[in-house]
C-alpha positions as CSV (number, residue, x, y, z in Angstrom):
1,M,-16.6,0.8,-22.1
2,D,-15.2,4.2,-22.5
3,N,-18.1,6.3,-24.4
4,N,-15.5,8.2,-26.2
5,E,-13.2,5.3,-27.6
6,P,-10.2,7.1,-29.8
7,Q,-10.5,3.9,-32.2
8,D,-14.1,5.0,-33.1
9,I,-13.3,8.5,-34.1
10,I,-10.3,7.3,-36.0
11,E,-12.5,4.9,-38.1
12,S,-14.8,8.2,-38.8
13,E,-11.3,10.0,-40.4
14,G,-12.7,12.0,-43.4
15,R,-15.6,13.0,-42.1
16,Y,-16.1,15.7,-39.4
17,V,-18.8,15.8,-37.0
18,V,-20.3,18.6,-35.8
19,L,-22.3,19.3,-32.6
20,L,-23.8,22.6,-32.0
21,V,-25.3,23.5,-28.3
22,D,-27.4,26.5,-28.7
23,D,-31.0,27.1,-27.2
24,Q,-32.0,28.9,-30.4
25,P,-33.6,26.9,-32.9
26,M,-33.4,29.6,-35.6
27,V,-29.4,29.6,-35.0
28,A,-29.5,26.0,-35.3
29,E,-31.4,25.9,-38.6
30,A,-29.1,28.6,-40.2
31,I,-25.9,26.7,-39.5
32,R,-27.6,23.5,-40.6
33,R,-28.0,25.0,-43.9
34,M,-24.5,26.4,-44.1
35,L,-23.3,22.8,-43.7
36,A,-25.9,21.3,-45.6
37,D,-24.1,20.9,-48.9
38,E,-20.4,19.8,-47.3
39,T,-20.5,16.2,-47.9
40,D,-17.6,15.6,-45.5
41,I,-19.5,17.4,-42.5
42,D,-22.4,15.5,-40.3
43,F,-24.3,18.0,-38.2
44,H,-26.1,17.2,-34.8
45,Y,-27.8,19.7,-32.5
46,C,-28.6,19.8,-29.0
47,A,-30.8,22.5,-27.2
48,D,-30.7,21.6,-23.8
49,S,-27.6,22.6,-21.9
50,S,-28.5,19.8,-19.4
51,E,-28.1,16.9,-22.1
52,A,-25.1,18.5,-23.8
53,L,-22.5,16.5,-22.1
54,N,-24.4,13.2,-22.7
55,Q,-25.0,14.1,-26.4
56,V,-21.2,15.0,-26.6
57,C,-20.4,11.3,-25.4
58,E,-23.1,9.6,-27.3
59,I,-22.1,11.3,-30.8
60,R,-18.5,11.7,-30.6
61,P,-18.1,14.9,-32.5
62,T,-14.8,16.2,-33.8
63,I,-15.9,19.7,-32.9
64,I,-18.3,21.4,-30.5
65,L,-19.9,24.7,-31.6
66,Q,-20.8,26.1,-28.4
67,D,-23.3,29.0,-27.9
68,L,-21.9,31.2,-24.8
69,V,-25.3,32.2,-23.5
70,M,-27.8,29.8,-22.5
71,P,-30.4,29.1,-19.8
72,G,-29.4,26.8,-16.9
73,T,-25.8,26.0,-17.5
74,D,-24.4,28.8,-19.6
75,G,-21.9,28.1,-22.4
76,M,-18.8,29.2,-20.4
77,A,-19.7,26.5,-17.7
78,L,-20.3,23.7,-20.3
79,V,-16.5,24.6,-22.0
80,K,-15.4,24.1,-18.4
81,I,-17.4,20.6,-18.0
82,Y,-16.0,19.4,-21.5
83,R,-12.5,20.2,-20.2
84,E,-13.1,18.4,-17.0
85,N,-14.3,15.0,-18.4
86,K,-11.9,12.6,-20.0
87,N,-14.0,11.7,-22.8
88,T,-14.4,15.1,-24.0
89,D,-11.4,17.0,-22.6
90,N,-9.4,17.4,-26.1
91,I,-12.4,17.9,-28.4
92,P,-12.0,21.3,-30.2
93,I,-14.6,24.0,-29.0
94,I,-15.7,26.9,-30.7
95,V,-17.4,29.2,-28.7
96,L,-20.3,31.3,-30.3
97,S,-21.4,34.8,-29.2
98,T,-23.4,37.4,-30.2
99,K,-20.7,40.1,-29.7
100,E,-17.2,40.6,-30.2
101,D,-16.2,41.2,-26.6
102,P,-12.5,41.0,-25.8
103,R,-13.2,40.1,-22.2
104,D,-15.7,37.3,-23.3
105,K,-13.0,36.0,-25.5
106,S,-10.5,35.9,-22.8
107,D,-12.8,34.3,-20.3
108,A,-13.6,31.7,-22.9
109,F,-9.8,30.8,-23.9
110,S,-9.0,30.8,-20.3
111,A,-11.9,28.0,-19.8
112,G,-10.5,26.0,-22.5
113,A,-12.0,27.0,-25.6
114,S,-10.3,26.7,-28.9
115,D,-11.7,29.4,-31.1
116,Y,-14.2,32.2,-30.9
117,L,-16.9,33.4,-33.7
118,V,-19.4,35.8,-33.8
119,K,-22.6,34.3,-34.7
120,L,-24.1,34.0,-37.4
121,P,-20.5,33.6,-38.7
122,D,-19.8,33.4,-42.5
123,K,-20.2,30.2,-44.2
124,I,-16.9,30.0,-45.6
125,E,-14.9,30.8,-42.4
126,L,-17.3,28.4,-40.5
127,V,-16.5,25.6,-42.5
128,A,-12.6,26.5,-42.9
129,R,-12.4,26.6,-39.0
130,I,-14.6,23.3,-38.7
131,R,-12.2,21.5,-41.2
132,A,-9.0,22.9,-39.4
133,H,-10.0,22.1,-35.8
134,S,-11.2,18.9,-36.9
135,R,-8.3,17.9,-39.0
136,S,-6.2,18.7,-35.9
137,Y,-8.3,16.8,-33.3
138,L,-8.5,13.7,-35.5
139,A,-4.3,14.0,-35.9
140,Q,-4.0,14.5,-32.1
141,V,-6.3,11.4,-31.7
142,Q,-4.6,9.3,-34.2
143,R,-1.1,10.1,-32.4
144,D,-2.4,9.2,-29.0
145,Q,-3.5,6.0,-30.1
146,A,-0.3,5.2,-32.0
147,F,2.0,6.0,-28.9
148,K,-0.8,4.1,-26.9
149,S,-0.3,1.2,-28.9
150,L,3.5,1.4,-29.0
151,R,3.4,1.5,-25.1
152,E,1.4,-1.6,-25.3
153,I,3.9,-3.4,-27.6
154,R,6.7,-2.3,-25.6
155,V,5.2,-3.8,-22.6
156,E,4.3,-7.0,-24.4
157,L,8.1,-6.9,-25.6
158,E,9.5,-6.4,-22.1
159,Q,7.1,-9.2,-20.7
160,S,8.1,-11.5,-23.6
161,N,11.8,-10.6,-23.0
162,E,11.5,-11.5,-19.4
163,E,9.9,-14.6,-19.9
164,L,12.7,-15.7,-22.5
165,Q,15.1,-14.7,-20.0
166,R,13.6,-16.7,-17.2
167,L,13.3,-19.7,-19.5
168,S,16.6,-19.4,-20.9
169,C,17.7,-19.7,-16.9
170,T,15.2,-22.4,-15.8
171,D,15.6,-26.2,-16.3
172,G,12.6,-27.0,-18.2
173,L,12.0,-30.4,-16.1
174,T,12.6,-29.3,-12.4
175,G,11.7,-25.6,-12.6
176,I,15.0,-24.5,-11.0
177,F,18.0,-22.9,-12.4
178,N,19.5,-24.8,-15.0
179,R,23.5,-25.3,-15.6
180,R,23.8,-21.9,-17.7
181,Y,22.6,-19.9,-14.9
182,F,24.7,-21.6,-12.4
183,D,27.6,-20.8,-14.3
184,D,27.0,-17.3,-14.7
185,Y,25.9,-16.8,-11.1
186,L,29.0,-18.7,-9.7
187,Q,31.1,-16.5,-12.0
188,Q,29.3,-13.5,-10.3
189,E,29.8,-14.5,-6.9
190,W,33.3,-15.5,-7.4
191,L,34.0,-12.0,-8.2
192,R,31.9,-10.9,-5.3
193,A,33.9,-13.2,-2.9
194,S,37.2,-12.0,-4.2
195,R,36.7,-8.3,-3.7
196,E,35.3,-8.7,-0.4
197,G,37.7,-11.3,0.8
198,V,35.2,-14.0,2.0
199,D,34.5,-17.5,1.5
200,I,32.4,-19.1,-1.2
201,S,31.0,-22.6,-0.9
202,L,29.4,-25.0,-3.4
203,I,27.7,-28.5,-2.5
204,L,27.6,-31.0,-5.5
205,I,24.8,-33.5,-5.4
206,D,24.1,-36.8,-6.8
207,I,20.9,-39.0,-6.5
208,D,22.1,-42.4,-5.3
209,F,21.6,-45.3,-7.5
210,F,19.1,-42.8,-10.0
211,K,19.6,-45.3,-12.9
212,P,18.0,-48.5,-11.1
213,Y,15.2,-46.2,-10.1
214,N,14.6,-45.0,-13.7
215,D,14.8,-48.6,-14.8
216,N,12.7,-50.1,-12.5
217,Y,10.0,-47.6,-11.8
218,G,9.8,-46.0,-15.4
219,H,11.1,-42.7,-16.7
220,Q,7.8,-40.7,-15.7
221,A,8.7,-41.8,-12.2
222,G,12.3,-40.8,-12.7
223,D,11.2,-37.2,-13.8
224,D,8.9,-37.3,-10.6
225,C,11.7,-38.3,-8.4
226,L,13.9,-35.2,-10.0
227,Q,11.2,-33.0,-9.4
228,Q,10.7,-33.8,-5.9
229,V,14.2,-33.8,-5.0
230,A,15.1,-30.5,-6.8
231,K,12.2,-29.0,-4.7
232,V,13.8,-30.0,-1.7
233,I,17.0,-28.6,-2.6
234,E,15.6,-25.4,-3.5
235,D,13.8,-25.2,-0.3
236,T,16.8,-25.7,1.4
237,A,18.9,-23.0,-0.1
238,Q,16.7,-20.1,1.2
239,R,19.1,-17.9,2.5
240,P,19.7,-14.4,0.5
241,G,22.3,-15.0,-1.9
242,D,22.0,-19.1,-2.0
243,M,21.3,-20.4,-5.2
244,A,20.4,-23.9,-6.3
245,A,20.5,-25.4,-9.8
246,R,20.4,-28.5,-11.7
247,Y,23.8,-29.4,-12.8
248,G,23.1,-31.9,-15.2
249,G,21.2,-35.4,-15.3
250,E,20.8,-36.5,-11.7
251,E,23.1,-34.0,-10.4
252,F,22.3,-30.7,-8.6
253,V,24.2,-27.9,-7.2
254,I,23.8,-25.4,-4.6
255,V,26.0,-21.9,-4.6
256,L,26.3,-20.6,-1.1
257,P,28.1,-17.2,-1.2
258,N,30.0,-15.8,2.2
259,T,29.6,-19.4,3.7
260,D,32.7,-20.9,5.5
261,V,33.0,-24.7,6.3
262,E,30.9,-24.3,9.5
263,G,28.2,-22.5,7.8
264,V,28.3,-25.2,4.6
265,K,27.8,-28.1,7.2
266,V,24.7,-26.9,8.5
267,I,23.2,-26.4,5.2
268,A,24.3,-29.8,4.2
269,D,23.0,-31.4,7.4
270,T,19.4,-29.9,6.8
271,L,19.4,-30.7,2.9
272,F,20.1,-34.5,3.9
273,E,17.5,-34.4,6.7
274,N,15.0,-32.9,4.2
275,I,15.6,-35.5,1.6
276,K,15.1,-38.2,4.2
277,A,11.9,-36.5,5.5
278,T,10.6,-37.1,1.9
279,K,10.4,-41.1,2.2
280,L,10.5,-41.5,-1.5
281,K,10.4,-45.1,-2.2
282,H,13.4,-46.9,-3.6
283,E,13.5,-50.6,-3.2
284,H,16.3,-51.0,-5.8
285,S,18.9,-48.6,-3.9
286,N,21.9,-50.6,-2.2
287,V,21.9,-48.3,0.6
288,S,18.1,-47.5,1.7
289,K,14.5,-48.3,0.8
290,F,14.2,-44.7,0.2
291,I,15.8,-42.1,-2.1
292,T,19.1,-40.9,-0.7
293,I,21.7,-38.4,-2.1
294,S,25.7,-38.0,-1.9
295,A,27.1,-34.7,-1.9
296,G,30.4,-33.2,-2.2
297,I,31.4,-30.0,-0.7
298,G,34.1,-27.4,-1.7
299,T,34.9,-24.1,0.3
300,I,37.4,-21.6,-1.0
301,M,38.5,-18.0,-0.5
302,P,38.9,-16.8,-3.9
303,T,42.5,-15.4,-5.2
304,K,44.0,-14.0,-8.1
305,K,45.5,-17.5,-8.5
306,S,42.3,-19.5,-8.3
307,K,39.0,-19.6,-10.3
308,P,35.6,-21.0,-10.2
309,A,36.7,-24.3,-11.7
310,D,39.0,-25.0,-8.8
311,L,35.7,-24.8,-6.6
312,I,33.9,-27.2,-8.8
313,E,36.8,-29.4,-9.0
314,M,36.9,-29.6,-4.9
315,A,33.3,-30.2,-4.6
316,D,33.5,-33.0,-7.5
317,K,36.4,-34.8,-5.9
318,A,34.7,-34.8,-2.5
319,L,31.6,-36.2,-4.4
320,Y,33.3,-38.9,-5.6
321,E,35.1,-39.8,-2.2
322,A,31.3,-39.9,-0.8
323,K,30.1,-42.3,-3.2
324,E,33.2,-44.3,-2.6
325,A,32.6,-44.1,1.2
326,G,29.3,-45.7,0.4
327,R,26.9,-43.1,-0.3
328,N,24.2,-41.3,1.3
329,R,26.6,-39.1,3.0
330,Y,28.6,-35.8,2.1
331,I,32.4,-35.3,2.3
332,L,34.1,-32.0,2.5
333,S,37.1,-31.3,0.3
């Protein structure tokens, strides 16, 4: 877990947490006394520079008072260490020095210090700066947390919208595209074919004698049959641009953009072979002991006078002819 969880800091709003890092206990005691009467300020002290970073991560201060000159890791190096650590990089740091040296000030600010005071500072000034920097820091933490929450909400909304979009386009039983998506997709591909001057084909498919199947095997078996047939149809329509959908009931449709008569015949032959290979038992069919399909095929090059409904009508008429001719076959319109 992140040792500097922003939410923990926000929950402590209204209280300011000070960590003094200084190797001189007398300085620490003097500052502790300055802050003792300030009920909204909690004071902590670290005398060992090698433990400073760990103390910061554990205490989660709203401000660090950092002595400039310390044995071991000096104050300037510690400021850089704080700024390089993701858990401490935004915590305000007031550098404490024994002298008012412009060069030291410049180096401290370059290293990432937020402020610079000569110790021991005046109590009123120290308290005012502690509160000012801490308020600013807490406000920034709140803003960052708010932006993070907004980003998370935005991601969740986008995911929800994508899921809703997927569901609105998907047939609930078979999992392939539904009639609504088919209508939109055919219109889109129709316009594309019209612009490019190419053929578009459509295969309208019906499961043969599906009602006797449902009546004799039960509705659950009927649903399973629809799902299996839908998967075969979807798996057959695998070229880029091909789209399979449930048209309604036991009827399905495949849209084949940029596909002429010869091309659609290849797809239809493959589809019938794939359906045959399922060997889905149907003892109540009049044409086979297994599930079969009938299909009508329409192919057209869109013109200004034609419309998508013309292609559907062609395929529907051909499907009717396939049924009249004995089923278990396809007819090209």
